[in-house]
C-alpha positions as CSV (number, residue, x, y, z in Angstrom):
1,M,3.9,63.2,7.8
2,T,0.7,62.7,5.6
3,S,-0.4,59.6,4.8
4,A,1.0,59.4,1.8
5,D,4.4,59.9,3.6
6,Q,4.2,57.0,5.2
7,P,5.9,54.1,4.4
8,R,4.1,51.3,3.0
9,P,4.0,48.3,5.4
10,D,5.0,45.2,3.7
11,H,3.3,41.7,3.7
12,R,5.6,38.4,3.6
13,K,4.9,35.3,1.9
14,G,7.2,32.7,2.4
15,P,10.0,34.4,0.2
16,V,7.8,36.8,-1.2
17,R,7.0,40.4,-0.2
18,L,3.9,42.2,-1.4
19,R,2.8,45.8,-1.1
20,G,-0.1,47.8,-2.1
21,A,-2.7,46.3,-4.0
22,Q,-0.9,42.9,-3.9
23,R,-1.2,42.7,0.0
24,P,-3.6,40.1,0.8
25,T,-7.0,40.8,2.9
26,S,-6.2,37.4,5.2
27,T,-3.4,35.7,6.0
28,T,-2.4,31.9,5.2
29,D,-3.4,30.7,9.0
30,Q,-6.7,32.2,8.5
31,R,-7.2,30.7,5.3
32,L,-6.5,27.4,6.8
33,L,-8.6,27.8,9.5
34,D,-11.7,29.5,8.6
35,S,-13.8,27.0,7.1
36,R,-16.3,29.3,4.9
37,G,-15.6,30.1,1.4
38,P,-15.4,28.4,-1.9
39,S,-14.2,24.9,-1.8
40,D,-12.7,24.9,-5.2
41,W,-9.4,24.9,-4.1
42,V,-9.7,21.1,-4.0
43,H,-10.2,20.7,-7.8
44,T,-6.8,22.5,-8.5
45,D,-3.9,21.1,-10.1
46,P,-1.7,22.0,-6.9
47,W,-4.1,20.0,-4.8
48,R,-4.0,17.3,-7.3
49,V,-0.1,17.0,-7.1
50,L,-0.5,15.9,-3.0
51,R,-3.1,13.6,-4.2
52,I,-0.9,11.9,-6.6
53,Q,1.8,12.0,-4.1
54,S,-0.4,10.5,-1.6
55,E,-1.5,7.6,-3.5
56,F,2.1,6.8,-4.5
57,V,3.0,6.9,-1.0
58,E,0.3,4.7,0.3
59,G,0.9,2.1,-2.2
60,F,4.4,1.8,-2.3
61,G,4.0,1.6,1.8
62,A,1.0,-1.3,1.5
63,L,3.1,-3.7,-1.0
64,A,6.9,-2.8,-0.1
65,E,7.3,-6.4,1.7
66,L,4.8,-7.9,-0.8
67,G,7.4,-10.3,-2.1
68,P,7.5,-12.5,-5.5
69,A,4.1,-12.0,-6.8
70,V,2.3,-11.8,-10.8
71,S,-0.2,-9.6,-11.9
72,I,-3.4,-11.5,-13.8
73,F,-5.5,-9.4,-15.8
74,G,-8.7,-10.1,-17.6
75,S,-12.5,-8.9,-17.9
76,A,-14.2,-7.9,-15.1
77,R,-17.4,-9.6,-17.3
78,T,-16.1,-13.1,-17.4
79,K,-18.9,-15.6,-15.5
80,P,-18.1,-17.9,-13.1
81,D,-19.3,-20.6,-15.8
82,D,-16.9,-19.4,-18.0
83,P,-13.9,-21.9,-18.3
84,M,-11.2,-18.8,-18.1
85,Y,-12.9,-18.3,-14.6
86,E,-11.8,-21.7,-13.7
87,A,-8.3,-21.5,-15.7
88,G,-7.8,-17.9,-13.7
89,R,-8.4,-19.7,-10.3
90,Q,-6.3,-23.0,-10.9
91,I,-3.5,-20.6,-12.1
92,A,-3.5,-17.8,-9.3
93,A,-3.6,-21.1,-7.3
94,K,-0.2,-22.7,-8.5
95,L,1.2,-19.2,-8.6
96,C,0.7,-19.5,-4.9
97,G,1.9,-22.7,-4.2
98,E,5.1,-21.6,-5.9
99,G,5.4,-18.9,-3.3
100,Y,3.9,-15.7,-5.5
101,A,1.4,-13.3,-4.3
102,V,-1.3,-13.2,-6.7
103,I,-2.2,-9.4,-8.2
104,T,-5.1,-8.0,-9.8
105,G,-7.6,-4.9,-10.5
106,G,-9.5,-6.2,-7.5
107,G,-13.1,-6.6,-9.3
108,P,-15.5,-9.0,-10.3
109,G,-15.0,-11.7,-13.4
110,A,-11.2,-13.0,-13.8
111,M,-10.0,-10.8,-11.4
112,E,-11.9,-12.4,-8.5
113,A,-11.3,-15.8,-10.2
114,A,-7.5,-15.0,-9.5
115,N,-7.9,-13.7,-6.1
116,R,-10.3,-16.8,-5.2
117,G,-7.5,-19.2,-6.3
118,A,-4.8,-17.2,-3.9
119,S,-6.9,-16.9,-1.2
120,E,-8.1,-20.3,-1.1
121,C,-4.5,-21.5,-1.4
122,G,-3.4,-19.6,1.5
123,G,-1.2,-17.3,-0.3
124,V,-1.5,-13.7,-0.5
125,S,-4.3,-12.0,-2.6
126,V,-4.0,-8.2,-3.7
127,G,-6.7,-5.9,-5.1
128,L,-5.2,-2.4,-6.8
129,G,-9.1,-0.8,-7.2
130,I,-9.6,2.0,-9.2
131,E,-12.7,4.5,-8.9
132,L,-14.8,4.2,-11.6
133,P,-18.4,6.4,-12.5
134,H,-19.9,2.6,-12.1
135,E,-18.6,1.4,-8.8
136,Q,-17.5,-2.3,-9.0
137,G,-16.0,-2.7,-5.4
138,M,-13.4,-5.4,-4.2
139,N,-14.3,-8.8,-4.6
140,E,-15.0,-10.9,-1.4
141,W,-11.5,-12.5,-2.2
142,V,-9.0,-9.7,-1.8
143,D,-7.0,-9.7,1.3
144,L,-5.1,-7.0,0.7
145,G,-7.1,-4.0,-1.2
146,I,-6.0,-0.6,-2.1
147,N,-8.4,1.7,-4.2
148,F,-6.8,4.1,-6.2
149,R,-8.3,7.3,-8.1
150,Y,-5.4,7.8,-10.6
151,F,-4.9,5.2,-13.1
152,F,-1.2,5.4,-13.9
153,V,-0.7,5.5,-10.2
154,R,-2.5,2.0,-10.0
155,K,-0.5,0.9,-13.2
156,T,2.9,1.5,-11.6
157,M,1.8,-0.5,-8.7
158,F,1.1,-3.5,-11.1
159,V,4.4,-3.3,-12.6
160,K,6.7,-2.2,-10.0
161,Y,5.8,-5.3,-7.6
162,A,5.0,-8.1,-10.2
163,Q,7.7,-10.6,-11.8
164,G,5.4,-10.9,-14.7
165,Y,1.8,-10.6,-16.1
166,V,-0.6,-13.3,-16.9
167,V,-3.4,-11.7,-19.5
168,L,-6.5,-13.5,-19.7
169,P,-9.2,-12.9,-21.9
170,G,-10.3,-9.2,-21.5
171,G,-11.3,-5.7,-23.0
172,F,-9.6,-2.5,-23.7
173,G,-8.5,-2.2,-19.9
174,T,-6.7,-5.5,-20.2
175,M,-5.3,-4.5,-23.4
176,D,-4.3,-1.2,-22.0
177,E,-2.1,-2.8,-19.5
178,L,-0.4,-5.2,-22.2
179,F,0.5,-2.6,-23.9
180,E,1.9,-1.1,-21.6
181,A,3.9,-3.6,-19.9
182,L,5.2,-4.7,-23.8
183,T,6.4,-1.1,-24.1
184,L,8.1,-0.8,-20.9
185,V,9.8,-4.1,-21.8
186,Q,10.8,-3.1,-25.5
187,T,12.1,0.2,-24.1
188,Q,14.0,-1.7,-21.7
189,K,12.5,0.3,-18.8
190,I,11.5,-3.1,-16.8
191,T,14.0,-6.1,-17.6
192,S,13.3,-10.1,-17.4
193,F,9.4,-9.3,-17.3
194,P,7.6,-12.8,-18.7
195,I,4.0,-12.0,-20.3
196,V,1.8,-15.0,-21.0
197,L,-1.5,-14.8,-23.1
198,F,-3.8,-17.1,-21.4
199,G,-6.5,-18.6,-24.5
200,T,-4.9,-19.2,-28.0
201,E,-8.7,-19.0,-29.4
202,Y,-8.9,-15.4,-28.2
203,W,-5.5,-14.2,-28.2
204,G,-4.2,-15.7,-31.3
205,G,-5.8,-13.3,-34.2
206,L,-3.9,-10.8,-32.2
207,I,-0.5,-12.5,-32.8
208,D,-1.4,-13.2,-36.3
209,W,-1.9,-9.5,-36.7
210,L,0.9,-8.7,-35.0
211,R,3.4,-11.0,-37.2
212,T,1.6,-10.0,-40.7
213,T,0.9,-5.9,-40.1
214,M,3.0,-4.8,-37.5
215,L,6.5,-6.9,-37.8
216,T,6.1,-7.4,-42.0
217,D,6.0,-3.3,-42.1
218,G,8.8,-3.0,-39.8
219,K,6.9,-1.2,-36.9
220,I,8.6,-3.8,-34.6
221,G,11.2,-6.6,-34.5
222,Q,10.4,-10.3,-33.8
223,P,12.1,-9.7,-30.3
224,D,9.1,-7.9,-29.5
225,I,6.7,-10.4,-30.5
226,D,8.7,-13.2,-28.6
227,M,8.1,-11.3,-25.5
228,L,4.4,-13.0,-25.8
229,H,4.0,-16.6,-24.9
230,L,0.4,-17.8,-25.8
231,T,-0.8,-21.1,-24.1
232,D,-3.9,-22.8,-23.2
233,D,-2.0,-24.7,-20.8
234,V,-2.3,-24.0,-16.6
235,D,0.9,-25.5,-15.8
236,E,2.7,-24.0,-18.5
237,A,1.5,-20.5,-17.6
238,V,2.7,-21.1,-14.3
239,A,6.0,-22.7,-15.3
240,W,6.8,-19.7,-17.8
241,F,7.3,-17.6,-14.3
242,V,9.2,-20.7,-12.2
243,A,11.4,-21.3,-15.0
244,K,12.7,-17.5,-15.3
245,D,13.0,-17.1,-12.1
246,S,15.1,-20.2,-11.5
């Protein structure tokens, strides 16, 4: 029997059978254990799926027993001498007194203020950080901190483990979280989710625009605007959550 007459051996790759030019030159185990060669595979989409999965698992595991909580958002640029810093601190402390954990993005500014208020109260102070080009790092008042690579995983945690939002003056990130929550409530993906906008001077123009432009043009309905509660009063902001849960 000549070499041409020899049966071509099969290569099994899980349920797949490979022959001829399709046969790989190494086995799966060999490629796993051999540290040589390119590392481009860690940047491929299938590998990213595993990273995304691991972030969900890590977040769910860390927060599963958190209990009632409120997510507080606001600008990382808020200075300690800004009245909104003290307001965030007081809101968090009073929520803590009502038995709520406080969740923030874990960074400086308004996030630090809220974490500080919860920590000083002896409550649960949570920070959900995000990988950024210019690293902010967790503020010192975070007692339970988780860092995420992916914004959408982090945003899931903010919604899943909170009974509502308090939104202090902030920028694009704050607006992103606000309208994410509004969309989820509007489409009934989440129910009974109070959203408090703190700072009438800052947020009043947005509310006016929603009424005079979006509502007038028929793009939203009055119940959509009614999802937002605007106030300058710390006690009123906290009572909004206590009343909803009672």
